[in-house]
Residue, then its C-alpha position, 0 to 999 in steps of 0.5 A: m659811258k659811266l656816268t654820276l647823276r646827282v639829280w635834284r628830288q623834290s616831293g612837292p612845291k612845299d616840300k624840302g628837296k635835296m639832291v640825290e645821287y644815281k649811277l649809269d653804265d653803258v650810256s651811249p654818247d649819241a644819246s641825248f640829255l633827255e633820252m639818258l633821262d629816260v634810261l635813268n627812269e627806266k631803271l628807277i621804276a624796274d626798281g620799284s622807285e619813283p621816276v625822275a619828273f622833268d619837262h618835255d615836248c618837241r625835243e627839236g629844241i624849239c618849244g623850250m620845254c627841257s629846262l634843267v641846270i646842267n652842271g651850274t649852266p642852265h641847257g648845260p654847256e654847249r652854246n646854243t643849243t638846248t637841253c633835248q639836242l645837249h649829246m652826252r658826247k659832249f661829257r665824258d666818261g665817268e664824270v659826275i652830272d648835277v642836275e636841278p631845276w631853274r632856279a628863281k622866285a618866280f619859277p616855283v618847283v612843283k616836282d623835282l626838275v619842273v617848275d611853274r614857268s605860268a609867269f611867262d603866260r602873263i607876261i604875254q597875256s599883258g600885252g604880247y599881241i597885236t590888234a589884228p582885223t577880222g577877214t582875210a589876210p592881206e597881201a604879203h606885200a601891202t605893208p612895207v618893212p625896213k630889211p634892217d627892222a624885219d631883220a631884227a624882228f626876226e631874231a627877237a622872234e627866236c624866242i622859244g621863252c624856255g627861262a634860260c635867261v632867268a635861271a642865268c640871272p643872278n637878280g632873277s630876271a626875264a629882261l631878255f625874254l621881255g626884250a626879245k617879245i617888246t622888240h619883235l613885236g615893236l618893230m613890226p607895222q602891225g605892232q605898233p598900235e600897242r607899242w607904248d602899253r605893252a611896253v608899261s603893262m608887260l614890265d610891270t607883270h613882270d615885276d609884279e610876278g617877282f622877277g628881279g631887276c636887269t643890272n646888264t651882268g650879261e649872263c642872260t645871252v650867254a645862256c640863250p638857247k638862240g643867241i638874243g643878245l642885249d640889244v633887245i633889253g635896252r629897246l625895252n628900255g627905250d620904250y618903256l622910258k618914252a611909253s612913261a614920259g609920253g614922248k611916242k616917238k620911234 
């Protein structure tokens, strides 16, 4: 495959970035998108140029590091797929591909395609945990959990914290990420002690970090590589309103 890449290049957070065009020949259709970028970087290094900085880690679709906007879509054109699991056969021979970083106030660009997503860490630190007594682990069946709650909690727990929801949202909201964490912990018996404080503290931290408000456009769930639905945002709003009003009921 022959491809033309237009890649966002930015030397640092305070520098002005721009799209730079590169051409690649003989790209394997079986290569992943990140492997294709590796080929580009090998070519740039051989030419004495600065390689493109981009995030990656597991390359198995479970860590959320591969945060790229490809042709205007977070993680690219294939639904429920991370960038690292996107293969070049999804593109046409001779196609022009735009590659950009996440675009959000709360995710400042560090360099090229790398953004600072530590705002997510601070949201988790503000309430994304449960009280766990020290000692041996309890028997797995000692605490009954209704099957619908367990299923919903597991689905929400699939969130890998990549930030695609933020990049896709016209308001730069992280409500889908936040709702997934609130739902995952709030449905479990172990998550009840902090449930109400968690909803308030995590949402307040979300706003303080500069994320926008949710207006239910639904772009977030379309971009989510794990297909998490808008229902988690409904639970987030419900828990927050009940906590704020003092009506702490399930």
